N, CA, C and O atoms as a DFTB+ gen file, in Angstrom:
728 C
 N C O
     1  1       1.150     -22.890     -63.613
     2  2       2.500     -22.374     -63.486
     3  2       3.423     -23.541     -63.139
     4  3       3.208     -24.254     -62.159
     5  1       4.428     -23.713     -63.942
     6  2       5.399     -24.790     -63.726
     7  2       6.724     -24.149     -63.345
     8  3       7.306     -23.384     -64.114
     9  1       7.186     -24.473     -62.151
    10  2       8.360     -23.830     -61.568
    11  2       9.410     -24.875     -61.209
    12  3       9.094     -25.920     -60.641
    13  1      10.659     -24.577     -61.547
    14  2      11.788     -25.437     -61.199
    15  2      12.733     -24.667     -60.293
    16  3      13.120     -23.541     -60.605
    17  1      13.103     -25.268     -59.177
    18  2      14.165     -24.753     -58.310
    19  2      15.197     -25.861     -58.203
    20  3      14.868     -26.991     -57.843
    21  1      16.474     -25.532     -58.524
    22  2      17.477     -26.587     -58.613
    23  2      18.848     -26.033     -58.273
    24  3      19.278     -25.031     -58.845
    25  1      19.541     -26.688     -57.334
    26  2      20.945     -26.402     -57.091
    27  2      21.711     -27.217     -58.136
    28  3      21.863     -28.431     -58.006
    29  1      22.183     -26.532     -59.163
    30  2      22.800     -27.221     -60.300
    31  2      24.275     -27.546     -60.078
    32  3      24.865     -28.297     -60.854
    33  1      24.873     -26.991     -59.032
    34  2      26.277     -27.247     -58.687
    35  2      27.227     -27.000     -59.865
    36  3      28.140     -27.779     -60.140
    37  1      26.971     -25.896     -60.535
    38  2      27.870     -25.480     -61.609
    39  2      27.243     -25.579     -62.986
    40  3      26.642     -26.592     -63.343
    41  1      27.397     -24.498     -63.757
    42  2      26.931     -24.471     -65.142
    43  2      28.072     -24.160     -66.103
    44  3      27.843     -23.777     -67.250
    45  1      29.291     -24.325     -65.630
    46  2      30.444     -23.971     -66.446
    47  2      30.693     -24.903     -67.614
    48  3      31.244     -24.484     -68.632
    49  1      30.303     -26.146     -67.486
    50  2      30.582     -27.089     -68.569
    51  2      29.386     -27.200     -69.510
    52  3      28.233     -27.099     -69.088
    53  1      29.678     -27.406     -70.775
    54  2      28.640     -27.579     -71.783
    55  2      27.793     -28.810     -71.468
    56  3      26.585     -28.803     -71.704
    57  1      28.408     -29.860     -70.942
    58  2      27.681     -31.085     -70.592
    59  2      26.613     -30.781     -69.540
    60  3      25.478     -31.243     -69.655
    61  1      26.975     -30.009     -68.520
    62  2      26.019     -29.671     -67.463
    63  2      24.891     -28.801     -68.022
    64  3      23.721     -29.044     -67.727
    65  1      25.227     -27.802     -68.817
    66  2      24.188     -26.942     -69.393
    67  2      23.246     -27.747     -70.282
    68  3      22.040     -27.501     -70.298
    69  1      23.791     -28.701     -71.014
    70  2      22.940     -29.557     -71.852
    71  2      21.975     -30.366     -70.995
    72  3      20.797     -30.487     -71.331
    73  1      22.467     -30.919     -69.890
    74  2      21.608     -31.727     -69.006
    75  2      20.512     -30.865     -68.396
    76  3      19.350     -31.271     -68.365
    77  1      20.870     -29.678     -67.909
    78  2      19.868     -28.761     -67.350
    79  2      18.857     -28.402     -68.433
    80  3      17.653     -28.379     -68.178
    81  1      19.342     -28.125     -69.634
    82  2      18.456     -27.801     -70.747
    83  2      17.509     -28.937     -71.096
    84  3      16.344     -28.698     -71.413
    85  1      17.997     -30.167     -71.042
    86  2      17.134     -31.327     -71.318
    87  2      15.966     -31.370     -70.345
    88  3      14.824     -31.591     -70.747
    89  1      16.250     -31.160     -69.077
    90  2      15.197     -31.186     -68.054
    91  2      14.204     -30.047     -68.284
    92  3      12.992     -30.255     -68.241
    93  1      14.720     -28.852     -68.525
    94  2      13.845     -27.697     -68.743
    95  2      12.971     -27.909     -69.980
    96  3      11.768     -27.650     -69.935
    97  1      13.545     -28.367     -71.058
    98  2      12.773     -28.578     -72.288
    99  2      11.752     -29.703     -72.129
   100  3      10.624     -29.591     -72.608
   101  1      12.145     -30.785     -71.459
   102  2      11.232     -31.917     -71.266
   103  2       9.979     -31.499     -70.513
   104  3       8.873     -31.900     -70.876
   105  1      10.144     -30.687     -69.456
   106  2       9.013     -30.309     -68.601
   107  2       8.410     -28.953     -68.959
   108  3       7.360     -28.586     -68.433
   109  1       9.064     -28.207     -69.848
   110  2       8.582     -26.905     -70.313
   111  2       8.159     -26.008     -69.139
   112  3       7.025     -25.537     -69.059
   113  1       9.110     -25.798     -68.249
   114  2       8.855     -24.947     -67.093
   115  2       8.580     -23.515     -67.532
   116  3       9.118     -23.045     -68.535
   117  1       7.740     -22.831     -66.770
   118  2       7.485     -21.409     -67.005
   119  2       8.611     -20.571     -66.410
   120  3       8.903     -19.473     -66.883
   121  1       9.234     -21.108     -65.370
   122  2      10.309     -20.395     -64.688
   123  2      11.269     -21.422     -64.098
   124  3      10.846     -22.424     -63.521
   125  1      12.560     -21.163     -64.250
   126  2      13.600     -22.009     -63.656
   127  2      14.467     -21.124     -62.773
   128  3      15.013     -20.121     -63.235
   129  1      14.592     -21.492     -61.514
   130  2      15.363     -20.742     -60.534
   131  2      16.542     -21.616     -60.112
   132  3      16.392     -22.550     -59.324
   133  1      17.702     -21.299     -60.646
   134  2      18.878     -22.162     -60.508
   135  2      19.881     -21.549     -59.543
   136  3      20.243     -20.379     -59.663
   137  1      20.320     -22.347     -58.597
   138  2      21.297     -21.910     -57.610
   139  2      22.639     -22.569     -57.871
   140  3      22.730     -23.634     -58.482
   141  1      23.673     -21.903     -57.391
   142  2      25.052     -22.360     -57.456
   143  2      25.510     -22.591     -58.897
   144  3      26.025     -23.654     -59.243
   145  1      25.309     -21.565     -59.721
   146  2      25.763     -21.658     -61.112
   147  2      27.290     -21.693     -61.195
   148  3      27.854     -22.232     -62.147
   149  1      27.949     -21.117     -60.199
   150  2      29.409     -20.998     -60.157
   151  2      29.950     -20.217     -61.359
   152  3      31.102     -20.389     -61.760
   153  1      29.098     -19.356     -61.924
   154  2      29.494     -18.547     -63.076
   155  2      29.723     -17.100     -62.652
   156  3      28.880     -16.497     -61.988
   157  1      30.871     -16.552     -63.042
   158  2      31.151     -15.141     -62.781
   159  2      30.538     -14.268     -63.861
   160  3      30.182     -13.116     -63.613
   161  1      30.416     -14.818     -65.056
   162  2      29.832     -14.112     -66.191
   163  2      28.873     -15.047     -66.903
   164  3      29.020     -16.269     -66.862
   165  1      27.892     -14.451     -67.553
   166  2      26.896     -15.241     -68.274
   167  2      26.563     -14.509     -69.566
   168  3      26.317     -13.303     -69.565
   169  1      26.559     -15.245     -70.657
   170  2      26.171     -14.637     -71.925
   171  2      24.807     -15.216     -72.334
   172  3      24.514     -16.380     -72.059
   173  1      23.985     -14.402     -72.986
   174  2      22.632     -14.854     -73.333
   175  2      22.581     -16.165     -74.112
   176  3      21.626     -16.927     -73.960
   177  1      23.575     -16.442     -74.932
   178  2      23.543     -17.694     -75.698
   179  2      23.628     -18.924     -74.784
   180  3      23.118     -19.988     -75.133
   181  1      24.266     -18.783     -73.621
   182  2      24.306     -19.901     -72.665
   183  2      22.903     -20.187     -72.143
   184  3      22.508     -21.345     -72.004
   185  1      22.158     -19.131     -71.857
   186  2      20.784     -19.291     -71.369
   187  2      19.909     -19.850     -72.493
   188  3      19.106     -20.754     -72.266
   189  1      20.065     -19.315     -73.694
   190  2      19.274     -19.771     -74.838
   191  2      19.459     -21.269     -75.074
   192  3      18.514     -21.957     -75.462
   193  1      20.655     -21.770     -74.844
   194  2      20.931     -23.188     -75.027
   195  2      20.240     -24.082     -74.014
   196  3      20.105     -25.286     -74.237
   197  1      19.798     -23.503     -72.894
   198  2      19.100     -24.287     -71.875
   199  2      17.584     -24.137     -71.970
   200  3      16.855     -24.951     -71.403
   201  1      17.096     -23.122     -72.668
   202  2      15.656     -22.831     -72.698
   203  2      15.026     -23.405     -73.955
   204  3      15.744     -23.769     -74.886
   205  1      13.725     -23.493     -74.006
   206  2      13.017     -24.160     -75.091
   207  2      12.379     -23.214     -76.103
   208  3      11.771     -23.671     -77.071
   209  1      12.508     -21.907     -75.899
   210  2      11.934     -20.963     -76.860
   211  2      12.813     -19.725     -76.940
   212  3      13.723     -19.538     -76.132
   213  1      12.533     -18.898     -77.908
   214  2      13.265     -17.639     -78.028
   215  2      12.679     -16.565     -77.120
   216  3      13.260     -15.486     -76.997
   217  1      11.553     -16.831     -76.487
   218  2      10.853     -15.827     -75.682
   219  2      11.266     -15.800     -74.223
   220  3      10.487     -15.377     -73.368
   221  1      12.473     -16.242     -73.927
   222  2      12.911     -16.273     -72.534
   223  2      13.466     -14.915     -72.105
   224  3      13.915     -14.110     -72.921
   225  1      13.414     -14.697     -70.788
   226  2      14.084     -13.570     -70.156
   227  2      14.832     -14.139     -68.959
   228  3      14.523     -15.240     -68.503
   229  1      15.810     -13.402     -68.448
   230  2      16.560     -13.926     -67.320
   231  2      17.170     -12.806     -66.498
   232  3      17.346     -11.682     -66.968
   233  1      17.490     -13.147     -65.251
   234  2      18.266     -12.299     -64.343
   235  2      19.350     -13.171     -63.748
   236  3      19.181     -14.381     -63.597
   237  1      20.467     -12.543     -63.411
   238  2      21.649     -13.304     -63.013
   239  2      22.405     -12.573     -61.912
   240  3      22.622     -11.364     -61.988
   241  1      22.801     -13.320     -60.893
   242  2      23.705     -12.832     -59.851
   243  2      24.974     -13.677     -59.952
   244  3      24.910     -14.893     -59.771
   245  1      26.108     -13.071     -60.234
   246  2      27.331     -13.850     -60.461
   247  2      27.861     -14.500     -59.181
   248  3      27.551     -14.087     -58.064
   249  1      28.669     -15.527     -59.397
   250  2      29.328     -16.177     -58.269
   251  2      30.458     -15.286     -57.766
   252  3      30.922     -14.382     -58.461
   253  1      30.880     -15.567     -56.550
   254  2      32.067     -14.929     -55.984
   255  2      33.085     -16.050     -55.846
   256  3      32.936     -16.935     -55.004
   257  1      34.100     -16.007     -56.660
   258  2      35.029     -17.125     -56.715
   259  2      34.296     -18.321     -57.305
   260  3      33.594     -18.197     -58.309
   261  1      34.462     -19.468     -56.681
   262  2      33.802     -20.684     -57.154
   263  2      32.545     -20.985     -56.362
   264  3      32.061     -22.117     -56.381
   265  1      32.004     -19.990     -55.662
   266  2      30.841     -20.208     -54.804
   267  2      29.687     -19.320     -55.228
   268  3      29.870     -18.147     -55.554
   269  1      28.494     -19.899     -55.218
   270  2      27.291     -19.126     -55.466
   271  2      26.963     -18.972     -56.933
   272  3      27.345     -19.787     -57.772
   273  1      26.258     -17.922     -57.209
   274  2      25.765     -17.666     -58.552
   275  2      24.326     -18.119     -58.678
   276  3      24.002     -19.273     -58.396
   277  1      23.462     -17.207     -59.105
   278  2      22.033     -17.495     -59.223
   279  2      21.581     -17.097     -60.624
   280  3      21.953     -16.040     -61.135
   281  1      20.779     -17.955     -61.229
   282  2      20.214     -17.679     -62.537
   283  2      18.714     -17.943     -62.487
   284  3      18.279     -19.052     -62.177
   285  1      17.934     -16.918     -62.794
   286  2      16.481     -17.041     -62.907
   287  2      16.120     -16.858     -64.378
   288  3      16.484     -15.856     -64.992
   289  1      15.403     -17.831     -64.938
   290  2      14.976     -17.781     -66.341
   291  2      13.465     -17.978     -66.359
   292  3      12.928     -18.789     -65.605
   293  1      12.782     -17.231     -67.228
   294  2      11.344     -17.407     -67.328
   295  2      10.888     -17.175     -68.756
   296  3      11.570     -16.543     -69.561
   297  1       9.716     -17.706     -69.037
   298  2       9.088     -17.543     -70.337
   299  2       8.420     -16.172     -70.364
   300  3       7.494     -15.907     -69.597
   301  1       8.894     -15.308     -71.248
   302  2       8.460     -13.917     -71.277
   303  2       6.998     -13.707     -71.618
   304  3       6.431     -12.673     -71.265
   305  1       6.370     -14.662     -72.299
   306  2       4.953     -14.474     -72.603
   307  2       4.051     -14.985     -71.475
   308  3       2.827     -14.883     -71.559
   309  1       4.655     -15.528     -70.432
   310  2       3.886     -15.994     -69.263
   311  2       4.078     -15.079     -68.051
   312  3       3.111     -14.763     -67.358
   313  1       5.316     -14.652     -67.791
   314  2       5.622     -13.812     -66.630
   315  2       6.206     -12.498     -67.129
   316  3       7.179     -12.479     -67.882
   317  1       5.593     -11.399     -66.694
   318  2       6.053     -10.070     -67.087
   319  2       6.750      -9.442     -65.890
   320  3       6.119      -9.141     -64.877
   321  1       8.040      -9.252     -66.016
   322  2       8.841      -8.684     -64.935
   323  2       8.534      -7.201     -64.774
   324  3       8.569      -6.434     -65.737
   325  1       8.231      -6.814     -63.536
   326  2       7.999      -5.397     -63.234
   327  2       9.200      -4.773     -62.542
   328  3       9.510      -3.602     -62.761
   329  1       9.879      -5.558     -61.701
   330  2      11.107      -5.073     -61.063
   331  2      11.943      -6.269     -60.628
   332  3      11.434      -7.371     -60.425
   333  1      13.230      -6.021     -60.495
   334  2      14.155      -7.068     -60.061
   335  2      15.133      -6.458     -59.068
   336  3      15.545      -5.306     -59.207
   337  1      15.493      -7.237     -58.079
   338  2      16.538      -6.846     -57.131
   339  2      17.556      -7.977     -57.116
   340  3      17.215      -9.131     -56.856
   341  1      18.795      -7.638     -57.393
   342  2      19.850      -8.638     -57.465
   343  2      20.899      -8.309     -56.418
   344  3      21.469      -7.218     -56.405
   345  1      21.140      -9.267     -55.548
   346  2      22.205      -9.149     -54.557
   347  2      23.036     -10.425     -54.616
   348  3      22.706     -11.361     -55.344
   349  1      24.098     -10.449     -53.858
   350  2      25.026     -11.579     -53.916
   351  2      24.341     -12.912     -53.613
   352  3      24.625     -13.918     -54.263
   353  1      23.443     -12.920     -52.631
   354  2      22.857     -14.184     -52.180
   355  2      21.410     -14.389     -52.596
   356  3      20.803     -15.392     -52.222
   357  1      20.842     -13.460     -53.365
   358  2      19.479     -13.685     -53.835
   359  2      19.165     -12.839     -55.064
   360  3      19.798     -11.821     -55.341
   361  1      18.155     -13.317     -55.783
   362  2      17.543     -12.565     -56.874
   363  2      16.051     -12.537     -56.570
   364  3      15.433     -13.576     -56.338
   365  1      15.480     -11.336     -56.575
   366  2      14.057     -11.170     -56.288
   367  2      13.379     -10.613     -57.532
   368  3      13.772      -9.573     -58.059
   369  1      12.358     -11.323     -57.989
   370  2      11.611     -10.939     -59.182
   371  2      10.188     -10.568     -58.777
   372  3       9.490     -11.361     -58.145
   373  1       9.769      -9.387     -59.135
   374  2       8.398      -8.942     -58.888
   375  2       7.745      -8.789     -60.251
   376  3       8.265      -8.080     -61.112
   377  1       6.614      -9.447     -60.454
   378  2       5.987      -9.380     -61.762
   379  2       4.587      -9.924     -61.771
   380  3       3.974     -10.153     -60.728
   381  1       4.091     -10.127     -62.977
   382  2       2.708     -10.559     -63.189
   383  2       2.677     -11.804     -64.072
   384  3       3.289     -11.857     -65.139
   385  1       1.936     -12.806     -63.583
   386  2       1.631     -13.962     -64.416
   387  2       0.480     -13.557     -65.315
   388  3      -0.615     -13.279     -64.826
   389  1       0.705     -13.519     -66.614
   390  2      -0.286     -12.997     -67.565
   391  2      -1.611     -13.766     -67.529
   392  3      -2.670     -13.168     -67.340
   393  1      -1.553     -15.064     -67.706
   394  2      -2.781     -15.852     -67.853
   395  2      -3.597     -15.920     -66.570
   396  3      -4.824     -16.014     -66.618
   397  1      -2.934     -15.873     -65.441
   398  2      -3.634     -15.906     -64.167
   399  2      -3.971     -14.498     -63.678
   400  3      -4.711     -14.333     -62.709
   401  1      -3.424     -13.487     -64.353
   402  2      -3.549     -12.088     -63.958
   403  2      -3.239     -11.934     -62.466
   404  3      -4.020     -11.362     -61.705
   405  1      -2.087     -12.456     -62.076
   406  2      -1.679     -12.464     -60.675
   407  2      -0.316     -11.803     -60.528
   408  3       0.646     -12.181     -61.196
   409  1      -0.246     -10.817     -59.651
   410  2       1.022     -10.170     -59.327
   411  2       1.634     -10.918     -58.153
   412  3       0.940     -11.231     -57.186
   413  1       2.926     -11.205     -58.232
   414  2       3.592     -11.934     -57.153
   415  2       5.091     -11.666     -57.191
   416  3       5.608     -11.049     -58.122
   417  1       5.770     -12.141     -56.163
   418  2       7.226     -12.037     -56.074
   419  2       7.825     -13.429     -55.951
   420  3       7.282     -14.305     -55.278
   421  1       8.954     -13.607     -56.618
   422  2       9.746     -14.818     -56.495
   423  2      11.112     -14.421     -55.981
   424  3      11.688     -13.421     -56.410
   425  1      11.616     -15.206     -55.067
   426  2      12.961     -14.974     -54.553
   427  2      13.709     -16.290     -54.608
   428  3      13.257     -17.300     -54.068
   429  1      14.851     -16.269     -55.261
   430  2      15.712     -17.450     -55.302
   431  2      16.958     -17.114     -54.505
   432  3      17.599     -16.087     -54.726
   433  1      17.292     -18.002     -53.569
   434  2      18.337     -17.754     -52.577
   435  2      19.431     -18.798     -52.697
   436  3      19.157     -19.985     -52.875
   437  1      20.661     -18.351     -52.598
   438  2      21.790     -19.249     -52.370
   439  2      22.531     -18.682     -51.164
   440  3      23.316     -17.742     -51.290
   441  1      22.274     -19.261     -50.004
   442  2      22.782     -18.723     -48.742
   443  2      24.219     -19.157     -48.488
   444  3      24.652     -20.215     -48.944
   445  1      24.952     -18.325     -47.756
   446  2      26.311     -18.714     -47.365
   447  2      26.259     -19.850     -46.347
   448  3      25.214     -20.112     -45.752
   449  1      27.368     -20.508     -46.157
   450  2      27.440     -21.612     -45.190
   451  2      27.666     -21.126     -43.752
   452  3      27.267     -21.799     -42.802
   453  1      28.297     -19.973     -43.592
   454  2      28.633     -19.470     -42.265
   455  2      27.385     -18.911     -41.588
   456  3      26.667     -18.097     -42.168
   457  1      27.132     -19.354     -40.352
   458  2      25.936     -18.965     -39.614
   459  2      25.861     -17.452     -39.426
   460  3      24.784     -16.872     -39.565
   461  1      26.976     -16.803     -39.114
   462  2      26.942     -15.352     -38.904
   463  2      26.524     -14.623     -40.182
   464  3      25.798     -13.632     -40.109
   465  1      26.962     -15.090     -41.339
   466  2      26.549     -14.487     -42.611
   467  2      25.087     -14.803     -42.914
   468  3      24.359     -13.963     -43.443
   469  1      24.661     -16.027     -42.573
   470  2      23.266     -16.402     -42.779
   471  2      22.346     -15.493     -41.984
   472  3      21.325     -15.034     -42.496
   473  1      22.703     -15.231     -40.736
   474  2      21.843     -14.404     -39.886
   475  2      21.628     -13.020     -40.484
   476  3      20.518     -12.491     -40.426
   477  1      22.661     -12.431     -41.053
   478  2      22.506     -11.149     -41.734
   479  2      21.620     -11.264     -42.970
   480  3      20.816     -10.377     -43.253
   481  1      21.774     -12.362     -43.700
   482  2      20.947     -12.584     -44.879
   483  2      19.488     -12.770     -44.488
   484  3      18.600     -12.219     -45.139
   485  1      19.229     -13.538     -43.434
   486  2      17.838     -13.761     -43.002
   487  2      17.172     -12.416     -42.688
   488  3      16.025     -12.189     -43.071
   489  1      17.882     -11.536     -41.999
   490  2      17.314     -10.216     -41.691
   491  2      17.014      -9.442     -42.967
   492  3      15.962      -8.811     -43.075
   493  1      17.923      -9.484     -43.929
   494  2      17.729      -8.779     -45.194
   495  2      16.535      -9.340     -45.955
   496  3      15.757      -8.586     -46.539
   497  1      16.390     -10.658     -45.949
   498  2      15.286     -11.287     -46.670
   499  2      13.944     -10.968     -46.032
   500  3      12.969     -10.710     -46.738
   501  1      13.882     -10.983     -44.707
   502  2      12.635     -10.624     -44.019
   503  2      12.238      -9.195     -44.373
   504  3      11.064      -8.914     -44.615
   505  1      13.214      -8.294     -44.402
   506  2      12.929      -6.904     -44.780
   507  2      12.362      -6.838     -46.193
   508  3      11.388      -6.126     -46.436
   509  1      12.964      -7.575     -47.125
   510  2      12.477      -7.590     -48.506
   511  2      11.069      -8.162     -48.586
   512  3      10.214      -7.612     -49.280
   513  1      10.826      -9.249     -47.888
   514  2       9.508      -9.888     -47.908
   515  2       8.457      -8.971     -47.287
   516  3       7.338      -8.879     -47.792
   517  1       8.809      -8.299     -46.203
   518  2       7.875      -7.383     -45.549
   519  2       7.537      -6.171     -46.413
   520  3       6.526      -5.509     -46.180
   521  1       8.372      -5.877     -47.403
   522  2       8.153      -4.687     -48.232
   523  2       7.058      -4.894     -49.278
   524  3       6.648      -3.942     -49.942
   525  1       6.591      -6.110     -49.427
   526  2       5.583      -6.407     -50.439
   527  2       4.504      -7.272     -49.818
   528  3       4.808      -8.306     -49.222
   529  1       3.250      -6.867     -49.947
   530  2       2.163      -7.564     -49.249
   531  2       1.505      -8.666     -50.075
   532  3       0.627      -9.362     -49.564
   533  1       1.894      -8.843     -51.310
   534  2       1.279      -9.863     -52.151
   535  2       1.855     -11.239     -51.918
   536  3       2.642     -11.434     -50.992
   537  1       1.472     -12.205     -52.750
   538  2       1.981     -13.573     -52.614
   539  2       3.463     -13.673     -52.959
   540  3       3.971     -12.969     -53.832
   541  1       4.136     -14.568     -52.247
   542  2       5.581     -14.801     -52.394
   543  2       5.843     -16.268     -52.673
   544  3       5.076     -17.142     -52.267
   545  1       6.923     -16.520     -53.361
   546  2       7.491     -17.860     -53.478
   547  2       8.985     -17.703     -53.236
   548  3       9.680     -17.052     -54.016
   549  1       9.471     -18.294     -52.168
   550  2      10.889     -18.202     -51.805
   551  2      11.470     -19.605     -51.916
   552  3      11.034     -20.526     -51.227
   553  1      12.461     -19.756     -52.795
   554  2      13.068     -21.062     -53.042
   555  2      14.581     -20.917     -53.008
   556  3      15.112     -19.807     -53.038
   557  1      15.260     -22.037     -52.948
   558  2      16.707     -21.981     -53.074
   559  2      17.423     -22.995     -52.230
   560  3      16.839     -23.938     -51.696
   561  1      18.707     -22.765     -52.132
   562  2      19.578     -23.561     -51.271
   563  2      19.939     -22.667     -50.104
   564  3      20.732     -21.736     -50.239
   565  1      19.350     -22.957     -48.963
   566  2      19.515     -22.124     -47.783
   567  2      20.719     -22.540     -46.945
   568  3      21.088     -21.836     -46.004
   569  1      21.332     -23.666     -47.273
   570  2      22.469     -24.189     -46.517
   571  2      22.147     -24.226     -45.029
   572  3      23.004     -23.969     -44.183
   573  1      20.892     -24.551     -44.727
   574  2      20.414     -24.647     -43.346
   575  2      19.211     -25.583     -43.344
   576  3      18.565     -25.792     -44.371
   577  1      18.927     -26.134     -42.189
   578  2      17.768     -27.008     -42.036
   579  2      16.917     -26.528     -40.867
   580  3      17.395     -25.820     -39.980
   581  1      15.647     -26.925     -40.882
   582  2      14.714     -26.514     -39.828
   583  2      14.703     -27.470     -38.647
   584  3      14.410     -27.073     -37.519
   585  1      15.022     -28.727     -38.908
   586  2      14.934     -29.754     -37.866
   587  2      16.182     -30.631     -37.874
   588  3      16.758     -30.882     -38.933
   589  1      16.602     -31.096     -36.705
   590  2      17.775     -31.992     -36.654
   591  2      17.607     -33.235     -37.522
   592  3      18.590     -33.755     -38.049
   593  1      16.380     -33.714     -37.676
   594  2      16.146     -34.930     -38.469
   595  2      16.467     -34.736     -39.954
   596  3      16.587     -35.717     -40.687
   597  1      16.606     -33.492     -40.407
   598  2      16.915     -33.218     -41.805
   599  2      18.410     -33.308     -42.100
   600  3      18.815     -33.230     -43.260
   601  1      19.219     -33.468     -41.084
   602  2      20.674     -33.528     -41.268
   603  2      21.186     -34.815     -40.624
   604  3      20.934     -35.065     -39.445
   605  1      21.894     -35.616     -41.384
   606  2      22.412     -36.894     -40.901
   607  2      23.319     -36.688     -39.685
   608  3      24.186     -35.815     -39.682
   609  1      23.105     -37.496     -38.668
   610  2      23.953     -37.470     -37.484
   611  2      23.688     -36.312     -36.540
   612  3      24.465     -36.089     -35.611
   613  1      22.627     -35.580     -36.752
   614  2      22.320     -34.414     -35.914
   615  2      21.153     -34.762     -34.994
   616  3      20.145     -35.309     -35.442
   617  1      21.290     -34.446     -33.714
   618  2      20.228     -34.792     -32.774
   619  2      19.711     -33.608     -31.964
   620  3      18.780     -33.772     -31.176
   621  1      20.284     -32.426     -32.135
   622  2      19.802     -31.270     -31.380
   623  2      19.849     -30.008     -32.244
   624  3      20.559     -29.949     -33.247
   625  1      19.083     -29.012     -31.834
   626  2      19.062     -27.740     -32.550
   627  2      20.384     -27.006     -32.378
   628  3      20.905     -26.896     -31.268
   629  1      20.912     -26.515     -33.463
   630  2      22.125     -25.710     -33.415
   631  2      21.727     -24.233     -33.528
   632  3      20.564     -23.910     -33.769
   633  1      22.688     -23.367     -33.354
   634  2      22.435     -21.925     -33.504
   635  2      21.937     -21.616     -34.922
   636  3      21.033     -20.802     -35.109
   637  1      22.541     -22.280     -35.915
   638  2      22.123     -22.073     -37.296
   639  2      20.690     -22.495     -37.549
   640  3      19.953     -21.804     -38.252
   641  1      20.287     -23.632     -36.979
   642  2      18.907     -24.096     -37.132
   643  2      17.939     -23.140     -36.461
   644  3      16.906     -22.785     -37.030
   645  1      18.278     -22.726     -35.251
   646  2      17.415     -21.796     -34.518
   647  2      17.237     -20.500     -35.295
   648  3      16.130     -19.968     -35.372
   649  1      18.309     -19.995     -35.867
   650  2      18.263     -18.777     -36.667
   651  2      17.411     -18.968     -37.923
   652  3      16.635     -18.087     -38.293
   653  1      17.557     -20.109     -38.569
   654  2      16.783     -20.384     -39.778
   655  2      15.293     -20.535     -39.457
   656  3      14.443     -20.027     -40.188
   657  1      14.985     -21.228     -38.374
   658  2      13.589     -21.368     -37.937
   659  2      12.990     -19.986     -37.682
   660  3      11.857     -19.716     -38.081
   661  1      13.745     -19.115     -37.019
   662  2      13.260     -17.752     -36.760
   663  2      12.988     -17.020     -38.067
   664  3      11.970     -16.340     -38.196
   665  1      13.892     -17.152     -39.040
   666  2      13.695     -16.523     -40.343
   667  2      12.399     -17.004     -40.985
   668  3      11.587     -16.190     -41.424
   669  1      12.198     -18.316     -41.045
   670  2      11.003     -18.879     -41.678
   671  2       9.749     -18.366     -40.968
   672  3       8.771     -18.006     -41.624
   673  1       9.771     -18.329     -39.647
   674  2       8.619     -17.839     -38.887
   675  2       8.418     -16.335     -39.076
   676  3       7.294     -15.887     -39.302
   677  1       9.486     -15.558     -38.985
   678  2       9.387     -14.098     -39.130
   679  2       8.896     -13.699     -40.517
   680  3       8.188     -12.703     -40.663
   681  1       9.265     -14.460     -41.522
   682  2       8.853     -14.164     -42.891
   683  2       7.494     -14.781     -43.226
   684  3       6.976     -14.592     -44.326
   685  1       6.921     -15.520     -42.270
   686  2       5.626     -16.198     -42.463
   687  2       5.662     -17.141     -43.663
   688  3       4.714     -17.205     -44.447
   689  1       6.771     -17.871     -43.794
   690  2       6.926     -18.819     -44.891
   691  2       6.376     -20.181     -44.495
   692  3       6.291     -20.508     -43.311
   693  1       6.013     -20.954     -45.475
   694  2       5.548     -22.323     -45.282
   695  2       6.583     -23.249     -45.900
   696  3       6.959     -23.083     -47.061
   697  1       7.037     -24.214     -45.132
   698  2       8.023     -25.178     -45.620
   699  2       7.279     -26.329     -46.292
   700  3       6.606     -27.115     -45.625
   701  1       7.401     -26.423     -47.608
   702  2       6.831     -27.544     -48.325
   703  2       7.888     -28.640     -48.386
   704  3       8.974     -28.428     -48.924
   705  1       7.574     -29.806     -47.836
   706  2       8.561     -30.897     -47.811
   707  2       8.688     -31.554     -49.182
   708  3       8.105     -32.608     -49.434
   709  1       9.453     -30.920     -50.055
   710  2       9.651     -31.440     -51.396
   711  2      10.815     -32.409     -51.414
   712  3      11.844     -32.172     -50.781
   713  1      10.651     -33.486     -52.133
   714  2      11.696     -34.493     -52.196
   715  2      11.786     -35.028     -53.618
   716  3      10.854     -34.888     -54.411
   717  1      12.902     -35.630     -53.920
   718  2      13.035     -36.303     -55.194
   719  2      14.051     -35.643     -56.094
   720  3      14.552     -34.550     -55.833
   721  1      14.325     -36.345     -57.143
   722  2      15.293     -35.881     -58.139
   723  2      14.636     -35.920     -59.500
   724  3      13.692     -36.674     -59.736
   725  1      15.149     -35.099     -60.383
   726  2      14.604     -35.067     -61.753
   727  2      15.138     -36.203     -62.573
   728  3      14.790     -36.335     -63.746
């Protein structure tokens, strides 16, 4: 299973969609979970231009103003969607990987910047995660960090960090320290 999670910082321009498409086609991802599309509307031809086959499927949560927007794209002959939940700050996909015969959930998150809004989102996400006992993959731009060392110039835990740490622990998530650029 090849999975891409990327804060694309806007998909409104053809140049940006072409660049995202180049990366997706080069690596032939099974699923791409894109945050911050900044798109209020999405037409299938825009998705088709970024994907490498005609067998793609997708789910979309529009932006509010110039903020947010989530796009999940997957290869339909690899992942069979059984249900989807779309909210402003996340898209949750429940389905089956055909070749592995594995049922799982994917959640792609684009969290708000305000701590009070994040705290409400963390509670909502924990509830969603608790509703399904199978394997999960939660990715996205959380607009929060777990440790002061992850933010330049920060030396102590803030309320936002404490809240995010609680979310990760309450949801029994594992933080994989992924780094690098495509």
